[in-house]
C-alpha positions as CSV (number, residue, x, y, z in Angstrom):
1,M,-25.5,0.0,9.2
2,N,-22.3,-0.9,10.8
3,N,-19.9,1.8,12.0
4,E,-17.5,1.7,9.1
5,N,-20.3,2.0,6.6
6,Q,-21.8,4.8,8.8
7,W,-18.4,6.8,8.5
8,E,-18.2,6.1,4.7
9,A,-21.6,7.8,4.4
10,I,-20.4,10.6,6.5
11,A,-17.3,11.0,4.2
12,L,-19.6,11.5,1.3
13,R,-21.6,14.1,2.9
14,Y,-18.6,16.0,4.1
15,P,-15.9,15.7,1.4
16,E,-12.5,17.2,1.8
17,G,-12.4,21.0,1.0
18,Q,-16.1,21.5,1.8
19,K,-17.0,24.6,3.8
20,V,-19.6,23.7,6.6
21,Q,-21.2,25.3,9.5
22,G,-21.1,23.8,13.0
23,R,-21.5,24.6,16.7
24,V,-18.7,24.6,19.2
25,T,-19.4,22.1,21.8
26,Q,-16.3,21.7,23.9
27,L,-13.0,23.8,24.2
28,Q,-9.6,22.5,25.1
29,P,-6.1,24.2,24.9
30,Y,-5.2,21.9,21.9
31,G,-8.4,22.5,19.9
32,C,-12.1,22.4,20.1
33,L,-15.0,20.1,19.1
34,V,-17.4,21.3,16.5
35,E,-20.7,19.4,16.0
36,L,-21.7,19.3,12.2
37,E,-24.9,17.4,12.8
38,D,-26.5,15.3,15.5
39,G,-23.9,12.8,16.7
40,V,-21.2,14.0,14.1
41,K,-18.4,16.1,15.5
42,G,-15.0,17.2,14.1
43,L,-11.9,18.4,15.7
44,L,-10.6,22.0,15.1
45,H,-7.0,21.8,16.1
46,A,-5.4,24.9,17.5
47,T,-2.9,25.0,14.6
48,E,-5.8,25.4,12.1
49,L,-7.1,28.4,13.7
50,H,-5.1,31.2,12.3
51,W,-2.5,31.5,9.3
52,T,0.1,33.5,11.1
53,D,-0.6,33.6,14.9
54,K,0.5,30.3,16.1
55,T,0.1,31.1,19.7
56,L,-3.7,31.4,19.6
57,R,-5.8,28.9,21.4
58,P,-9.5,28.1,20.8
59,A,-10.7,30.2,23.8
60,D,-9.0,33.3,22.3
61,M,-11.3,33.2,19.3
62,L,-14.3,31.0,20.1
63,S,-16.8,30.4,22.9
64,Q,-18.9,27.2,23.6
65,G,-22.1,27.4,21.7
66,D,-20.7,29.4,18.9
67,L,-21.8,28.8,15.3
68,V,-18.5,28.7,13.3
69,D,-17.8,28.2,9.5
70,V,-15.1,25.6,9.1
71,M,-13.6,23.6,6.2
72,V,-13.5,19.8,6.1
73,L,-9.7,18.8,6.0
74,R,-10.1,15.0,6.3
75,V,-12.5,12.5,7.2
76,N,-10.8,9.2,8.5
77,T,-13.3,6.4,8.1
78,K,-11.2,3.8,9.9
79,S,-10.7,5.9,13.2
80,G,-14.0,7.7,12.9
81,T,-12.6,11.1,13.2
82,I,-13.1,14.5,11.2
83,S,-10.3,17.1,10.9
84,L,-11.4,20.8,10.4
85,G,-9.8,24.1,9.7
86,L,-10.9,27.5,10.5
87,K,-8.2,29.5,8.7
88,Q,-8.8,27.8,5.4
89,C,-12.1,29.6,5.1
90,G,-10.2,32.8,4.6
91,E,-7.4,33.9,2.2
92,N,-4.0,32.4,2.8
93,P,-1.6,35.3,3.4
94,W,1.4,33.0,3.0
95,E,0.6,33.0,-0.8
96,D,1.1,36.8,-0.7
97,I,4.4,36.7,1.1
98,A,5.6,33.9,-1.3
99,A,5.1,36.3,-4.2
100,R,6.7,39.3,-2.2
101,C,9.7,37.2,-1.0
102,P,10.5,34.6,-3.6
103,E,13.2,32.0,-3.2
104,G,16.7,33.6,-3.4
105,S,15.5,37.1,-2.5
106,R,17.2,38.9,0.4
107,V,15.1,40.5,3.2
108,H,15.8,42.2,6.5
109,G,14.2,40.9,9.8
110,R,14.4,40.9,13.5
111,V,15.5,38.0,15.6
112,T,12.5,37.2,17.8
113,R,13.6,33.7,19.4
114,I,16.7,31.6,19.7
115,V,16.5,27.9,20.1
116,D,19.2,25.2,20.1
117,Y,18.5,24.4,16.4
118,G,18.3,27.9,15.0
119,C,16.8,31.3,15.3
120,F,13.3,32.7,14.4
121,V,13.4,36.0,12.4
122,E,10.3,38.2,11.8
123,I,10.5,39.4,8.2
124,E,7.1,41.0,8.1
125,D,4.5,41.7,10.9
126,R,3.5,38.2,12.3
127,F,5.5,36.4,9.5
128,E,8.4,34.5,11.0
129,G,10.9,32.4,9.3
130,I,13.6,30.2,10.7
131,V,17.4,30.1,10.2
132,Y,18.6,26.7,11.1
133,V,22.1,26.2,12.5
134,S,23.3,24.7,9.3
135,E,22.5,28.0,7.6
136,M,24.2,30.4,10.0
137,D,27.8,30.0,9.2
138,W,29.6,28.6,6.2
139,T,32.5,27.0,8.1
140,N,31.2,26.4,11.7
141,T,28.0,24.3,11.2
142,N,27.8,23.3,14.9
143,I,27.9,26.8,16.4
144,H,25.2,27.7,18.9
145,P,22.9,30.4,17.4
146,S,23.5,32.5,20.5
147,K,27.0,32.9,19.4
148,V,25.9,34.4,16.1
149,V,22.7,36.5,16.8
150,Q,20.9,37.9,19.7
151,V,17.1,38.5,20.2
152,G,16.3,41.9,18.7
153,D,19.1,41.9,16.1
154,L,18.2,43.3,12.8
155,I,19.7,41.0,10.2
156,E,19.7,40.3,6.5
157,V,18.8,36.9,5.5
158,M,18.0,35.0,2.2
159,V,14.8,33.2,1.5
160,L,15.4,29.5,0.8
161,D,11.7,28.4,0.8
162,V,8.2,29.5,1.5
163,N,5.8,26.7,2.3
164,T,2.4,28.1,1.9
165,H,0.6,25.1,3.1
166,K,2.5,24.6,6.3
167,G,3.0,28.3,6.8
168,S,6.7,28.4,7.2
169,I,9.6,30.1,5.8
170,S,13.3,28.8,5.6
171,L,15.9,31.4,5.7
172,S,19.7,31.5,5.5
173,L,22.1,33.9,7.1
174,K,25.3,32.5,5.6
175,Q,23.9,32.8,2.0
176,C,24.1,36.6,2.4
177,N,27.8,36.3,2.7
178,P,30.6,35.0,0.3
179,N,31.0,31.3,0.2
180,P,34.6,30.8,1.4
181,W,34.6,27.3,0.0
182,K,34.0,28.6,-3.6
183,L,36.6,31.4,-3.0
184,F,39.1,28.9,-2.0
185,A,38.3,26.8,-5.1
186,E,38.5,29.9,-7.3
187,T,41.9,30.9,-5.9
188,H,43.5,27.5,-5.5
189,K,44.1,24.3,-7.5
190,K,45.5,20.9,-7.2
191,G,49.1,21.0,-6.4
192,D,49.2,24.3,-4.7
193,R,51.1,24.6,-1.4
194,V,49.2,26.0,1.3
195,R,49.6,26.7,5.0
196,G,47.1,26.4,7.8
197,T,46.7,25.7,11.4
198,L,46.0,22.4,12.9
199,S,42.5,22.4,14.3
200,S,42.0,18.7,15.4
201,V,43.5,15.2,15.0
202,S,41.4,12.2,14.2
203,N,42.2,8.4,13.8
204,I,42.1,9.1,10.0
205,G,44.1,12.3,9.5
206,L,44.6,15.9,10.4
207,F,42.0,18.7,10.0
208,V,43.7,21.9,9.0
209,T,42.1,25.4,9.1
210,L,43.0,27.3,5.8
211,K,42.6,30.6,4.5
212,G,39.0,31.9,4.7
213,G,38.2,29.6,7.7
214,V,37.7,26.5,5.5
215,T,38.9,23.2,6.7
216,G,41.1,20.6,4.8
217,L,41.7,17.0,5.7
218,A,45.2,15.5,5.3
219,F,44.7,11.8,5.4
220,Y,47.4,9.7,7.1
221,S,47.2,7.4,3.9
222,D,48.3,10.3,1.8
223,S,51.2,11.3,4.1
224,P,54.7,11.6,2.7
225,F,55.9,10.2,6.1
226,E,56.5,6.7,6.5
227,N,54.1,6.5,9.3
228,G,51.8,9.6,9.0
229,E,49.9,8.8,12.2
230,E,53.1,8.6,14.2
231,A,54.2,11.8,12.8
232,A,51.0,13.5,13.8
233,C,51.8,12.6,17.5
234,H,54.3,15.3,17.5
235,L,51.7,17.9,16.6
236,T,49.5,19.9,18.8
237,K,46.3,22.0,18.2
238,G,47.3,25.4,16.9
239,D,50.5,24.2,15.1
240,D,51.2,25.7,11.6
241,I,50.9,23.1,8.9
242,D,52.3,23.0,5.5
243,A,50.4,21.0,2.9
244,V,49.6,20.4,-0.8
245,V,46.2,20.6,-2.2
246,L,45.1,17.2,-3.6
247,S,41.4,18.0,-4.5
248,I,38.9,20.6,-3.9
249,D,35.1,20.0,-4.0
250,A,33.4,23.2,-3.1
251,E,29.8,21.9,-3.5
252,R,30.4,19.2,-0.8
253,E,32.7,21.5,1.2
254,R,35.6,19.2,1.0
255,I,39.3,19.8,0.7
256,C,41.8,17.0,0.6
257,L,45.4,17.8,1.4
258,E,48.8,16.0,1.4
259,L,50.7,16.7,4.6
260,S,54.1,18.3,4.2
261,L,56.7,19.2,6.7
262,P,55.2,20.6,9.9
263,C,56.0,24.3,10.5
264,K,56.3,24.1,14.3
265,D,59.1,26.5,15.3
266,D,59.2,27.9,11.7
267,N,59.2,31.7,11.7
268,R,58.7,32.2,8.0
């Protein structure tokens, strides 16, 4: 029997989802090898040890020579490997938390870690969710998390998704606050005159910070000036800007403006 046929026979003996018993033969920081039968070993990866404690390593739970009950996750007949899981032999607590904290619910939690791409929030003992940077602030999507929260802070967040298979929770901080883009759309319409502050100048137009912290874009092509880009050269960041609303798309967070007369030195 060639090697491929041998592994096809092994795959039949160990179908995905089957619970089996094996003996731990080797421990590594990333996982351990479990012998299912003579000459047939599978890898129990560290991420498959425990549903909620992702810091555990095999040596924290197992010793070489231990008999352990595991579940067959996958048999790859081409590479000749078997993936095993220990946590799958018990109940999945993530299913319970998905029922207790459904999508759209608001919960309180404590900030446990801050990383460049967001922060981790413990909403129940050993259950952490992540708030990505994009879900921290409605108007400043590039802000560093440390500017918004600190480790130990107790905050309110909204549950966006609970993935029971991956054991992950997506959370939002900004969803617990009014959406300034929707508020602007509810209180303004096309043709309204607005005043804002010049926040930046680009090669396509001027970005203007308006009421509520939302930003509108006044394209040079929509400028009433004969040469909008040349007119912008006389403006600096922080200048007051008068403009007319051309369109509002709250869902896409876009406001288009038509540049009016600059308000520099205007004390109205």
